[in-house]
C-alpha positions as CSV (number, residue, x, y, z in Angstrom):
1,M,-62.9,-17.8,64.0
2,I,-66.6,-18.9,64.4
3,T,-68.1,-20.6,67.4
4,Y,-71.6,-21.1,68.7
5,T,-73.2,-19.4,71.7
6,D,-75.3,-21.3,74.2
7,S,-78.4,-19.9,72.4
8,G,-77.3,-21.4,69.1
9,K,-76.1,-18.2,67.5
10,L,-72.8,-18.0,65.7
11,R,-70.2,-16.0,67.5
12,V,-68.3,-14.2,64.7
13,D,-65.0,-12.6,65.5
14,R,-65.1,-10.1,62.6
15,A,-67.4,-7.2,62.0
16,I,-70.2,-8.0,59.5
17,V,-70.9,-5.2,57.0
18,V,-74.5,-5.2,55.7
19,E,-76.6,-2.6,53.8
20,G,-79.5,-1.6,56.1
21,R,-81.3,-1.7,59.5
22,D,-83.5,-4.6,58.5
23,D,-80.3,-6.5,57.5
24,I,-78.9,-5.9,61.0
25,D,-82.0,-7.4,62.5
26,A,-81.8,-10.5,60.4
27,V,-78.1,-11.1,61.0
28,S,-78.5,-10.4,64.7
29,R,-81.0,-13.2,64.9
30,A,-78.3,-15.5,63.5
31,C,-75.1,-14.1,65.0
32,D,-73.4,-12.6,67.9
33,A,-71.2,-10.1,66.2
34,L,-70.5,-6.4,65.6
35,I,-72.7,-5.5,62.6
36,I,-72.2,-2.3,60.6
37,A,-74.7,-0.9,58.1
38,T,-73.7,1.1,55.1
39,H,-77.3,2.5,54.8
40,G,-77.4,2.1,51.1
41,A,-74.9,3.0,48.4
42,G,-74.3,6.6,49.6
43,I,-71.9,5.6,52.3
44,A,-71.1,8.5,54.6
45,Q,-67.6,9.3,55.6
46,E,-68.4,8.5,59.2
47,T,-69.5,5.1,58.1
48,W,-66.3,4.6,56.0
49,D,-64.3,5.5,59.1
50,I,-66.2,3.0,61.3
51,I,-65.7,0.2,58.7
52,G,-62.0,1.1,58.4
53,K,-61.5,0.9,62.1
54,A,-63.2,-2.5,62.3
55,Y,-61.1,-3.7,59.3
56,R,-57.8,-2.7,60.9
57,E,-58.6,-3.9,64.4
58,I,-60.7,-7.1,64.0
59,G,-61.4,-7.6,60.3
60,I,-64.6,-7.4,58.4
61,V,-67.0,-9.7,56.5
62,I,-69.0,-8.2,53.6
63,M,-72.5,-9.5,53.4
64,T,-74.5,-7.3,50.9
65,D,-77.7,-8.2,49.1
66,P,-77.4,-10.6,46.2
67,D,-78.5,-8.1,43.6
68,H,-76.9,-5.5,41.3
69,A,-76.9,-2.7,43.9
70,G,-75.5,-5.1,46.6
71,E,-72.7,-6.2,44.2
72,E,-71.8,-2.5,43.5
73,I,-71.6,-1.8,47.3
74,R,-69.5,-4.9,47.8
75,R,-67.1,-3.8,45.0
76,R,-66.6,-0.4,46.5
77,I,-66.0,-1.7,50.0
78,T,-63.6,-4.4,48.7
79,A,-61.7,-1.8,46.7
80,R,-60.9,0.0,50.0
81,F,-60.5,-3.1,52.1
82,P,-59.1,-5.9,49.9
83,D,-58.6,-8.5,52.6
84,A,-62.2,-8.4,53.7
85,L,-64.0,-11.8,53.8
86,Q,-66.7,-12.2,51.2
87,C,-69.9,-13.7,52.4
88,R,-72.6,-14.3,49.8
89,L,-76.1,-15.6,50.1
90,A,-77.7,-17.4,47.2
91,R,-80.4,-15.3,45.6
92,E,-83.1,-17.9,46.4
93,D,-82.2,-17.7,50.1
94,A,-82.8,-13.9,50.2
95,V,-86.1,-13.5,48.2
96,C,-89.5,-12.7,49.5
97,G,-91.9,-12.0,46.7
98,D,-90.3,-9.3,44.5
99,D,-87.9,-8.2,47.3
100,I,-84.3,-9.4,47.3
101,G,-82.3,-8.8,50.4
102,I,-80.4,-10.2,53.4
103,E,-83.4,-9.2,55.6
104,N,-85.4,-12.0,53.9
105,A,-82.9,-14.7,54.7
106,S,-83.4,-17.3,57.5
107,A,-81.0,-17.5,60.4
108,E,-79.9,-20.9,59.1
109,S,-79.1,-19.5,55.6
110,I,-77.1,-16.6,57.1
111,Q,-75.1,-19.0,59.4
112,A,-74.4,-21.4,56.6
113,A,-73.1,-18.6,54.3
114,L,-70.9,-17.2,57.1
115,I,-69.4,-20.6,57.9
116,R,-68.7,-21.2,54.2
117,S,-67.0,-17.8,53.8
118,Y,-64.6,-18.7,56.7
119,E,-64.0,-22.2,55.3
120,L,-63.0,-20.7,52.0
121,H,-60.8,-18.1,53.6
122,D,-59.1,-20.8,55.8
123,A,-58.6,-23.1,52.9
124,R,-56.9,-20.4,50.7
125,T,-54.8,-19.3,53.6
126,R,-53.5,-22.8,54.1
127,A,-52.9,-23.3,50.4
128,G,-50.9,-20.1,50.3
129,K,-48.7,-21.2,53.2
130,E,-48.2,-24.6,51.8
131,S,-47.1,-23.3,48.4
132,G,-44.9,-20.7,50.1
133,D,-45.7,-18.0,47.5
134,G,-49.4,-17.6,47.7
135,D,-51.0,-17.0,44.2
136,A,-47.8,-17.5,42.3
137,D,-48.8,-21.0,41.3
138,L,-52.5,-20.1,40.7
139,R,-53.7,-21.3,37.3
140,E,-56.4,-18.9,36.3
141,V,-59.7,-20.1,34.8
142,C,-60.5,-19.3,31.2
143,A,-63.7,-19.7,29.1
144,A,-62.5,-23.0,27.7
145,D,-62.2,-24.4,31.2
146,L,-65.9,-23.7,31.8
147,I,-66.8,-25.6,28.7
148,E,-64.5,-28.5,29.7
149,L,-66.1,-28.7,33.2
150,G,-69.6,-28.5,31.9
151,L,-70.3,-25.1,33.3
152,S,-70.9,-23.5,29.9
153,A,-72.4,-24.5,26.5
154,A,-73.7,-27.8,27.8
155,D,-77.0,-29.4,28.9
156,G,-77.5,-28.6,32.6
157,A,-74.7,-26.0,32.6
158,K,-76.8,-23.4,34.3
159,E,-77.9,-25.7,37.1
160,L,-74.3,-27.0,37.6
161,R,-73.0,-23.4,37.6
162,A,-75.5,-22.4,40.2
163,A,-74.5,-25.3,42.4
164,V,-70.8,-24.5,42.0
165,C,-71.2,-20.8,42.7
166,R,-73.1,-21.7,45.9
167,R,-70.4,-24.2,47.0
168,L,-67.7,-21.6,46.4
169,G,-69.7,-18.9,48.1
170,I,-69.3,-16.4,45.2
171,G,-72.9,-15.8,44.3
172,Y,-74.6,-16.9,41.1
173,C,-73.5,-15.4,37.8
174,N,-73.7,-16.4,34.1
175,S,-70.8,-18.0,32.3
176,R,-69.6,-14.7,30.8
177,A,-69.2,-13.2,34.3
178,L,-68.0,-16.3,36.0
179,V,-64.4,-16.1,34.7
180,S,-64.0,-12.6,36.0
181,R,-65.6,-13.4,39.4
182,L,-63.4,-16.4,39.9
183,R,-60.3,-14.3,39.1
184,G,-61.5,-11.6,41.5
185,F,-61.8,-14.1,44.3
186,R,-58.5,-15.7,43.3
187,I,-60.1,-19.1,42.7
188,G,-58.0,-21.1,40.3
189,Y,-58.7,-24.0,38.0
190,D,-57.9,-26.7,40.6
191,E,-60.3,-25.3,43.2
192,L,-63.0,-24.9,40.6
193,R,-62.5,-28.5,39.2
194,T,-62.6,-29.9,42.8
195,A,-66.0,-28.1,43.4
196,V,-67.4,-29.5,40.2
197,L,-66.3,-33.1,41.1
198,E,-67.7,-32.8,44.6
199,I,-71.0,-31.7,43.3
200,S,-71.1,-34.4,40.7
201,K,-70.3,-37.0,43.4
202,D,-73.1,-35.7,45.6
203,R,-75.8,-35.9,42.9
């Protein structure tokens, strides 16, 4: 659950896992939460133990940098803790010159990304309860669906894909990687189509 403090920070009930000390500073300006740093890709056993304790007792949110190294760290953490919430900042919200990282993001961008990650989690939880069998009725996305929805092989596909990825909170990726990422996040055709329609309506 997310609420606001009197000072305007988000009060987050899960531990937020970031990469470095500067990331801790940036997230602390936006949130009142337990924040754990991996200190890069070489995660020490002590840090794994701390993340594991947080995962078991209060849950975790993974917020790594929107670059290749950050995605690899996210993948490793998710492999150990599959029910972690995935919080992704758009690359353009985390860039300063040639540097890409959470430490460059504004408090508003960090808060918006966290809120979106909780909204997506809550929506999927409700959908699972309503269907009674979770992902059993999930219709996975295929490459042909991307073409049908204008997310691939069409004028404006890149821009639409970027907007959809932002709305879904999964981080930007090209059309080749999008199918795999959607499946990894258990986002089916119906949810993807809804996001496309909402964005088209807002334009």
